[in-house]
C-alpha positions, 0 to 999 in steps of 0.5 A: 500499500502507498503512504500519503502525507496527511495534513497541510505542511506549513512554512517553506513545505507548502512553498518550497517547491511549487514554483513557476520559474524557468528553473527555480524552486523558490517563489515566495508567493506564487507570482513566480518571482524568485524572491526571499525575506532572508538575509543574503551574503551581501559581499564576496567578503562575508560569504563562505562555501560551508559544504559541496556535496558530489551527486554524480559525475558532470551534469548529473542532477536537476536544479533544487527545491527546498521542503523543510529541512530537506533539498529535492532533486532529480538524477537520471532515473531517480528522486533524491533528496538531502539535508540541507544543513550538512549535504548528507545525501538520504538512503530514501530514493525514488524510482523514476518512471523515465530520464531527461538525457541533458534536458534535466533543466527543471526542478521537481515541484512539491504540493499536498504531500507530493513530488512532481518531476517531469521526464521526457515524455511524461510527469510522475508523482511521489510521495514526498515522505516515502518517495514511493511512486503514486502515478505516471502520466505518459503524454501522447505525443512525448517530448522533452520535459523542460518546462517547470510544472506549476501547481495551483487549486489541485491541478498542475501544469506543465509543457513539453519540447521537441524530443529531436531538438526539432523547432517546427515539432508539435507537442502539448501543454497539459493540466493534470489533477493531482489526486492519487485515484488508485492508492494500490498502485505505484505505477497508476496511468494517469490521464490529462484533465486537458491539453493544448498542441502547439507547433513549436512546443513549450521550452522553459516556458511557465504558467502563472495561474489566477481563479480564472485562467492560466497564462504561459508563453510558447515557442514560435514554431519557426527557425526564424524571429517570428512572433510567439504567442502568449496564451490565456487558457480557461483553467477548468476546460483548457479552452483558449481565452485569448492570445497575444504576441511576443518577438521570438520565443517565449522562455520564461515563465510569466511572472505577475507584479500586483504593484503595476498589476501587470505580467512580465516575461522574456523572450528571445530571437536570433541574436536579441532579447526582449523584455516584455510586459502586458495587462490581462483583466479578469476575464483573461483578455489581453491589452497591448503588449510593450517591450523593451530590446536587450542586448541579447537573448534572454531566457530569464524569468523577471526577478521583481523588488521594490519597482526594479527588474532584473533579467540575465541576457546574453550568449555563448559568444559574449555581450552578457550581463544583467538588465536593470529595468525601472518598471515606472518609466519602463525603460533600462536603468543601466546594465551591469555586464558579466563575464558569461551569460547569467542565463538562469532567473535571479534570486532577490533580496532586500537586504538590511542596508535597504538595497535590492540585491539580484543573484545570477549564476553564470552559465560559462567559465567556472560558474561564478555567483555575480550579483546587483546591488541596486535600488530606485535611483541608481544608474550604473553598477555599484562596488564593481569587479574591475578586470583589465579596463572593464567593470563587471558585476560584482562576484559573490562566490567562485566555484574552483577545481571540482566544483567549477563548471557552467551554471544553469539552475536558478538559485535557491535560499532557506531561511538561514540566508544560505544560498544553494547552487547546482552546476554542471560539476555534478556538486551541490553547494551552499553558500552561507554567510560568515561566522561573526562570533561564537556564543557558548552558553551553559558552560561549566567554569569548574573542571576537576584536575586530571579529567577532560573538560566536561561539555555536558549540557553546553550549547554552541552557537555560531552568529553569522553577519547576517545575523541569524544564530546557528546551533553547532553544539553537534560539531564540537569535539573536545581535547582528550588531554587532562586538565592541569591544576594551572589551567585557566581557561579553554579555547573553543574552536569552530572550524567549518566551510572550505574555500571563499572569495576575497574582493580585491579593490580595483581588481577581480576577487581572489578565489579558493581562500581557505577559511579561518576557523573562529575561537573563543574562550571560557575561563575555568577554575581546575580544582583537584580531586578532592576539592572539586568532589567537595564542592560538587556534592554542595552543588547536589544538596542544593540542587535537590532542595526541590519545592520550597514549603515550610517542611523545606527550613531544616534542608535549607539550613543543611545546605547552607551549613555545607555550603559555608563549611567550604570556606575558601571553596565557597565561590566555585559553587556553580548554583549558590543563586539557588540556594539563595532564592530557596532562603528568601522563599523560606523567609517570606513562607514564614512571615505572617501574611494580611491572610493570616488572621485569629479565631477571635479576629475572625469573629470580630471581622463577622461581626463587623461585617454583619453590623456594615451589612445592616447600613449597606457597606461591605468589606472584602480581604485579598490573599496573595501567595508566592510562586514556587522556587525552582532549584535548578543550576543557573551557572552560565557562561557566554563566550564570544570570539576573543572574550567571555561574556555574561548570559545575559549577553548571549540572550541579545545574540541575534536571530533570523527568521524569514516568512515561510516561503520557499525561498522560505517565505509564504505558504502557497504552493505553485511551482517548483546533508554531518561529516562522513562517506555515503553510498549515494554521495561523497560529502567534501565538508558538511557543516563544521567542526568545534573543537574544544581545547585547554590552554594556559595563560 
C-alpha cells in the first residue's frame, strides 16, 4: 500500500517547491517572483562555501527545491533528497519512470504532500515522505520535459518540447489533476484533464494562474524571429481565451506583479532579447504587449523588487549581463556586464541595508555567482569587479577545482540566508554567511584536575554576519588531554567551510581562499579531585532542595551549613543563587501574611461585617501567595570570539527568521546533509567541526 502525507505542510513546505519560474524552486507567493526575505550574504567578504556534495558525474542532478530541512532533486532515473544543513544524501530514493538526458533543467515541484517530476514524455508523482511513486502521466505526443511544473488548486500545469530538438515539431501543454485515484498502484496511469497542442511546443515556459485562467508563453514553431504566442486558457476546460504575441520564443515563466497589476516575461530571437509587459483583465483578455529590447537573448524570468526588474541576457559568444529595468518609466536604468551568460532567473532580496540584491549564476567559465546591488535612483553598477579596464557585476562566489563548471540552475535560499547552487560539475553547494562570533551557553567554569573538560549540557552557537544564530553544538569535539591545576581557560574552536572569495580593490576577486576557524574562550578554575568533589557534593545538595515549603527549613539550613563549611571553595559553587532563592522563599513563607488572622479576629470581622451590612456597606479581603522556587542550576557562561561575556549578553545574540515561502517565505505552492561517506554521494565538508582545547595563560 502507498502512504500519503497527512495534513497541511506549513512554512517552507507549502511553498518550497511550488514555483513557476524557468529553473527555480523558490518562489515566495506563487507569482513566479524568485525572492526571499532572508538576509543573504551581501559581499564576497561575507560569504563562505559551507559544504559541497558530489551527487554524480558532470551534468548530474536537476536544479534544487527546498522542503523544510531537505533539498529534493532528480538525478537520472531517481528522485533524491539531502539534508540542507550538512549536504548528506538521504538513503531513501524514488524510482522515476523515465529520464531527461541533458534536458534535466527543471526542479521538482512540491504540493499536497507530493513531489512532481517531469521526464522526457511525461510527469510522475511521488509521496514526499517515502518517495514512493503514486502515478505516472505519459503524453501522447511525448517530448522533452523542460518546462517548470506549476501547481494551482489541485492541478499541475506543464509543457513539452521536441524530443528531436526540432523547432517545428508539435508538443502539448497539459493540465493534470494531482489526485491519487488508485492508492493501491504505484504506476497508476494518469490522464490529462486537458491538453493544448502547439507547433513548436513549449520550452522553459512556466505558467501563472488566477482564479479563472492560466497564462503561459510558447515557442514560435520556426527557426526565424517570428512572433510567439502568449496564451490565456480557461483553467478548468483548457479553452483558449485570448492570445497576444511577443518577438521570438517565450522561454521564461510568466510573472505577475501586483504593484503594477501587470504580467512580465522575456523572449528571445536570434541575437536579441526582449523584456515584455502585458495587461490582462479578470476574464483573461490581453491588452497590448509592451517590450524593451535587451542587448542579447534572454530566457531569464524577471525578478522584481521595489519597482525594479532584473533579467539576465547574453549568449555563449559574449555580450552578456544583467539588465536593471525601472518599471515606472519602463526603461533600462543600466546594465551590469558579466563575463558569461546569466541565463537563469535571479534570486532577489531586499537586504538589511535597504538595497536590492539580485544573484545570478553564470552559464560559462567556472559558474560564478554574480550580483547587482541596486535601488531606485541608482544608474550604474555599484561595487564593480574590475578586470582589465572593464567594470563587471560584483561576484559573490567562485567555484574552483572540482566544483568549477557552467551553471544554468536557478539559485535557491533558506531561512538562514544560505544560498544553494547546483552546476554542471555534479556538485550541490551551500554558500552561507561568514561566522562573526561564537556564543557559548551553559558552560562549566569549575573543572576537576586530571579529567577532560566537561562539555555536557553546553550549547555553542555561531552568530553569522547576517544576524542568524545557528546551533553548532553537535559539531563539538573536545581535547582528550587531562586538565591540569594551572589551566585557567579553554579555547573553543569552530572549523567550518571549505573556501571563499575575497574582494580586491580595483581588481578581480581572489578565489579559493581558505576559511579561517573562529575561536572563543571560557574562563575555568581547575580544582584538585578532593576539592572538586567537595564542591560538587554541595551543588548536588542544593539542586536536591526541590520545591520550597515550610517543611524544607531543615534541608535549606543543612545546605547552607554545607556551603559555608567549604571556606575558600565557596566561590566555586555554581548554583549558589539557587540556595539564596530558597532561603528568600522560606523567609517569605514564615512571615505572616495579611490573610492570616486569629479566631477572635475572624469573629470580630464577621460581627463587623454583619453590622456593616445593615447600613449597606461591605468589606473584602485579598489573599496573595508566592510562586514556587525551582532549584535548577543557573550557572551559565556566554563567550564570544576573543572574550568572555555574561549570560545576559548571550540572550541578545541575533537570530533570524523569514516568512514561510519556498525561498522560505509564504505558504502558497505554485511551482517548483554530517561528515562521512555515504553510498549516494561524497560529502567534502558538512557543517563544521567545533573543537574545545585547553590552554594556559
